[in-house]
C-alpha positions, 0 to 999 in steps of 0.5 A, spaced: 297 822 787 298 819 780 304 814 779 308 820 776 307 825 782 309 819 787 316 818 782 317 826 782 316 827 789 321 821 791 326 824 786 325 831 788 326 829 796 332 825 794 335 831 790 334 835 797 337 829 801 343 829 797 344 836 798 343 836 805 347 830 806 353 831 801 352 824 799 354 821 805 350 815 806 349 815 813 347 822 813 342 821 808 339 816 812 339 820 818 335 826 814 330 821 811 329 819 818 328 826 821 323 827 816 319 821 817 319 822 825 316 829 823 311 826 818 308 820 820 306 822 827 302 828 824 299 824 819 296 820 824 294 826 827 291 828 821 287 822 820 284 822 827 282 829 826 274 831 825 272 835 819 265 836 823 268 839 829 275 842 829 277 845 823 282 849 827 286 843 829 286 841 822 289 847 820 294 847 825 297 840 823 297 842 816 301 848 818 306 844 821 306 839 815 307 844 809 313 846 811 316 839 812 313 837 805 316 844 802 323 842 805 323 835 801 321 838 795 313 835 795 311 842 791 304 838 790 303 836 797 305 843 799 300 847 795 294 842 797 296 843 804 297 851 803 290 852 800 287 848 805 290 852 811 288 858 807 281 856 806 280 854 814 284 860 816 279 865 812 273 862 816 271 856 811 272 849 812 275 843 808 271 836 807 272 829 809 274 828 802 279 833 801 282 831 808 282 824 805 286 826 799 291 830 803 292 824 808 293 819 802 298 824 798 302 825 805 302 817 806 305 816 799 310 821 800 312 817 807 312 811 803 317 814 798 321 816 803 321 809 807 323 806 800 329 810 800 331 807 806 332 800 803 
């Protein structure tokens, strides 16, 4: 993810969080934490996944994550996760490089959300 994608994801996330919270600063923090509480542990699970042995586990994690990233407006991350999920679902597999790229994108998104709490 280049810098523009990161800024775009943060801006979109903030727009959606603003709508959900109706501008209330405490509600904003609540929704950001709610998203982080879901995304952070799944990133750990995704990083721990072994592309050589259990692609179904990776598919399951991606399935959980893609709806979360879509909710906060990270369209690029959602598209990547959807494509990987579909590849695995249709009997294929993703490479370690593809998994690493997905984890990096998710990590950047998490960092952007954490920055919104500051």
